[in-house]
C-alpha positions as MATLAB code, in Angstrom:
seq = 'MAAEDLRGKSVDQLREDLAKLKKEQFNLRFQAATGQLEKTHRVTEVRREVARVNTVLREKARQGAEG';
ca = [
      10.802   -0.059    0.175;
      13.326   -2.497   -1.217;
      12.605   -6.204   -1.427;
      15.609   -6.924    0.801;
      14.100   -4.768    3.552;
      10.790   -6.590    3.202;
      12.413  -10.018    3.457;
      13.642   -9.098    6.936;
      10.109   -8.523    8.208;
       7.736  -11.103    9.624;
       4.606  -12.248    7.828;
       2.406  -10.246   10.211;
       4.398   -7.077    9.571;
       4.150   -7.650    5.824;
       0.384   -8.059    6.061;
       0.143   -4.797    8.014;
       2.246   -3.041    5.377;
       0.052   -4.498    2.658;
      -3.110   -3.238    4.350;
      -1.616    0.266    4.682;
      -0.529    0.282    1.052;
      -3.934   -0.885   -0.165;
      -5.587    1.883    1.845;
      -3.188    4.453    0.399;
      -3.819    3.088   -3.086;
      -7.564    3.495   -2.610;
      -7.122    7.059   -1.384;
      -4.893    7.911   -4.334;
      -7.404    6.484   -6.798;
     -10.135    8.497   -5.114;
      -8.063   11.681   -5.336;
      -7.316   11.010   -9.002;
     -10.996   10.542   -9.768;
     -11.931   13.818   -8.077;
      -9.038   15.736   -9.637;
      -7.265   16.420   -6.342;
      -4.189   14.244   -6.932;
      -0.973   16.275   -6.952;
       1.711   13.570   -6.933;
       0.627   11.362   -9.818;
       3.816    9.283   -9.669;
       2.819    8.034   -6.224;
       0.092    5.853   -7.794;
       2.720    3.852   -9.683;
       5.035    3.680   -6.672;
       2.312    2.314   -4.411;
       1.218   -0.237   -7.007;
       4.778   -1.530   -7.270;
       5.223   -1.625   -3.500;
       2.042   -3.715   -3.217;
       3.480   -6.112   -5.792;
       6.772   -6.328   -3.867;
       5.020   -7.127   -0.597;
       2.865   -9.766   -2.291;
       5.958  -11.325   -3.863;
       7.789  -11.550   -0.536;
       4.680  -12.997    1.143;
       4.498  -15.677   -1.557;
       8.206  -16.431   -1.141;
       7.781  -16.883    2.605;
       4.724  -19.105    2.106;
       6.627  -21.199   -0.389;
       9.596  -21.567    1.976;
       7.252  -22.635    4.752;
       5.652  -25.263    2.527;
       8.979  -26.637    1.340;
      10.782  -26.534    4.669;
];
């Protein structure tokens, strides 16, 4: 997911995406701990997507406070 795509979403949609990503991140960590993880690169991708969503949420909050 690109940051530009995320900026087009509403705050509620971003929070839903964040919840899904956090759940996926937990599942990936669990798979890694039990040795069942096949796509190890997905851990890094999900972590970065979580950071992107958090960044866009902060930007929207900041715009709301300023405007």
